[in-house]
C-alpha positions in Angstrom: 211.7 -43.3 -94.5 214.9 -45.0 -94.3 214.2 -45.6 -90.4 210.9 -47.5 -91.5 213.1 -50.3 -93.8 215.2 -50.7 -90.7 213.0 -50.6 -88.5 211.0 -53.4 -90.7 214.7 -54.9 -91.3 214.7 -55.6 -86.8 212.2 -57.5 -86.8 213.6 -60.8 -86.5 216.2 -59.2 -83.6 213.0 -58.3 -81.8 210.9 -61.2 -82.2 213.4 -63.5 -81.9 212.7 -67.6 -82.9 209.2 -66.7 -83.8 208.4 -66.7 -87.4 207.9 -62.9 -88.7 208.8 -62.6 -93.0 205.3 -61.1 -93.6 206.0 -63.3 -97.2 206.3 -67.0 -95.1 202.8 -66.3 -92.9 200.5 -68.9 -94.5 197.8 -67.0 -92.3 198.8 -63.6 -93.6 199.6 -64.6 -97.1 196.1 -66.3 -97.2 193.7 -63.8 -96.5 196.0 -60.9 -98.7 194.8 -63.0 -101.8 191.5 -63.5 -101.5 190.0 -63.4 -104.9 192.5 -61.1 -106.0 195.1 -60.7 -108.6 199.0 -59.2 -107.0 199.4 -55.4 -108.1 201.9 -53.0 -107.7 201.8 -50.7 -105.0 203.0 -47.4 -105.7 205.2 -45.7 -102.6 203.2 -42.2 -101.6 199.8 -43.8 -102.2 196.9 -44.1 -100.1 194.9 -47.6 -99.7 192.0 -49.0 -97.3 193.4 -52.0 -96.0 192.9 -54.1 -93.0 194.2 -55.3 -90.4 195.3 -58.9 -89.9 197.4 -59.0 -86.6 198.6 -56.7 -83.8 202.3 -56.9 -82.6 204.1 -55.4 -79.6 205.7 -53.0 -82.2 203.2 -52.8 -85.2 200.1 -53.6 -86.8 200.5 -55.5 -90.3 197.4 -55.0 -92.5 196.5 -56.3 -95.5 196.4 -54.3 -98.7 193.9 -54.9 -101.9 195.7 -57.6 -104.1 198.7 -57.1 -102.6 201.0 -58.7 -100.2 200.3 -57.5 -96.2 202.7 -54.5 -95.0 203.5 -53.0 -91.4 202.6 -50.2 -89.8 204.7 -49.7 -87.2 203.6 -48.1 -83.7 205.2 -44.6 -84.1 203.7 -44.5 -87.9 199.9 -45.1 -86.3 198.8 -41.7 -84.5 200.3 -38.5 -84.7 201.0 -38.6 -81.0 202.6 -41.1 -78.5 201.0 -44.3 -78.7 201.9 -46.7 -75.9 200.3 -50.3 -77.1 199.2 -50.8 -80.5 195.7 -52.3 -79.4 195.0 -48.9 -78.0 194.1 -48.0 -81.1 193.8 -51.0 -83.3 191.7 -53.9 -83.4 192.3 -57.2 -85.7 189.6 -56.7 -88.4 189.6 -52.6 -88.3 189.8 -51.2 -91.8 192.5 -48.5 -92.1 193.4 -46.1 -94.7 197.2 -46.6 -95.1 200.3 -45.0 -96.9 202.7 -46.6 -98.4 205.7 -45.4 -97.4 208.4 -48.1 -98.9 208.9 -51.2 -100.7 212.1 -53.1 -100.3 211.9 -55.1 -103.9 214.3 -57.3 -102.1 212.5 -58.6 -99.3 208.8 -57.7 -100.4 208.6 -55.8 -97.1 205.9 -53.3 -97.3 206.4 -50.2 -94.4 202.7 -48.0 -94.1 202.2 -45.1 -91.8 198.4 -44.0 -90.7 200.4 -40.6 -89.1 197.7 -37.7 -91.1 195.3 -39.7 -92.9 191.8 -38.6 -92.1 190.6 -42.3 -90.5 186.5 -42.8 -90.8 184.9 -43.1 -87.9 181.8 -45.3 -87.3 179.1 -44.2 -85.4 176.4 -46.7 -84.8 173.3 -43.6 -84.5 174.0 -42.6 -88.0 171.7 -44.1 -90.2 174.5 -43.4 -92.7 176.9 -44.7 -90.7 180.2 -42.8 -91.0 181.5 -39.9 -89.4 183.3 -38.0 -92.0 186.8 -37.7 -90.8 188.5 -33.9 -90.1 190.4 -31.6 -92.7 193.6 -31.8 -92.7 195.4 -28.5 -93.4 198.8 -28.8 -95.1 201.3 -25.8 -94.8 201.3 -25.1 -98.0 196.7 -24.6 -98.4 197.3 -22.5 -94.7 199.9 -20.4 -96.8 198.1 -20.5 -99.9 194.6 -19.0 -97.5 196.5 -16.7 -95.8 197.6 -14.7 -98.9 193.8 -15.2 -100.6 192.9 -13.5 -97.2 195.1 -10.7 -97.0 194.0 -9.9 -101.2 190.8 -9.7 -100.1 191.4 -7.7 -96.5 193.3 -5.3 -99.0 190.5 -4.7 -101.3 188.0 -4.7 -98.2 190.1 -2.2 -96.7 189.6 0.1 -99.8 186.4 -0.1 -100.4 185.7 0.9 -96.6 188.0 3.7 -97.4 186.2 4.6 -100.1 182.7 4.5 -98.9 184.3 6.7 -95.9 185.6 9.3 -98.2 182.0 10.1 -100.0 180.8 9.5 -96.5 182.6 12.5 -95.3 181.8 14.8 -98.2 178.1 14.7 -97.5 
């Protein structure tokens, strides 16, 4: 998480003379305040956001009732992303997780990794394709444990049935 905070701190160095402070960007401030009061953003929570701007180093995403945050290019997808435009467009609605929030500067670091994104299907009357399930290591381990217990009980039942059949 500290890498993301450091990356946000280096934006001024990357961009040079162009203004990159998210809090001072008038276009972004207007979009994020559309009829909503400022709400506290909780680190670790997942929010639905809208892509406001695309930069070479990531995407600036509005959060409901809060200042916009940055999804660094390394946090857009689990695999390699050569260009932000290959994955996102301005106006896309995406699910993001809050990685960190710097109270002093107000910068919010976001991630889209390991968060299922809804895809829109124009041919489907409902419109949205459900995202694939994400299996965590803990869930996989719990499944393995339950499966082994079931397999043991099943093998014992089969052995009992085979024993009965041999007696006949």
